[in-house]
C-alpha positions, 0 to 999 in steps of 0.5 A: 453427560459422559460424552461431555465429561470425556470431551472436557478431559482432553483439553485439545478439543475445547481449544480446537473448537475455540480456534475454529470458531475465532479463526475467521476473525483472526484471518480477516484482521491479518488480511486487511492489508496495507493501503489507504482508506480500505483500498489495499495493495493487491486488490483488483480494479473492480474491487476498488471501483465497487468499494469506492462507489459505496464508500461515502468519501470517495469521488469516482470521476467519469474519466477515471482512467489515466493513460500514462503507459503505452503498455496494455497491462498497466493502467492507472485509476484516479479517485479523490476525497475532496477537499483534503485529498484531491488526487489518489492514483492507483497503478495496476498491472494485469488487474492487480493493484501494485501502487497507490499515490495519495496527494493530500492538500497540505493546507488540510494535512501536512507532512509532519502530521502524516509522518507522526501517524505513520510512525504510530501505525508502523513504527520507526521509519527505515530511511530518512532524507530531507524530503522523505521518510520510508517504511518497509512493511511485508514487501510494501514500501511506504513513502511519505514525501513533502509537501504531503504525499504518501506512496504505497508500492509493492516494488519488488513484486511489481518489477518481477511481474513486469519483467523490468530490468534496471538499466546499467549505470556503470558509465554514469557511476564512474563519471559521478565518482570522478565528479565527487573526487573533484570536490 
């Protein structure tokens, strides 16, 4: 009994035990990530395939790999959630997911409904133009585009790991400036 009373005399110990007990739950909540229906940026291809095959709504087609890129390390995997989401494209580099494109059938879910949901989840958008709204959350860019497309991309990290250097637009920008001055 003296041990328990002595233990409770130092409030750090009970707090430490509570933190140690609940810490895994807090870490799990923070680690849920940004993405669509449990598929999050940063996951591996195998993690996604395992998850998609177990998750009731996903369809994993037999020809699920799309070869858009001649580069071996870049792969695109396609899934669907028929009929509302006919296409989900997942772009990997070195087996890490960097981009998710979700194409909704706009007869089921429209652009404005998606925007409202994103605003309730992530707050006010960072950029708005007539065809798109954009959020930037933890290094991930989220775009909602018309008619009903959502794109999640870890763009800066993706460009860094791929070594992509944007082309110089010096000549084009001089021409554009001249064209705009002619308005």
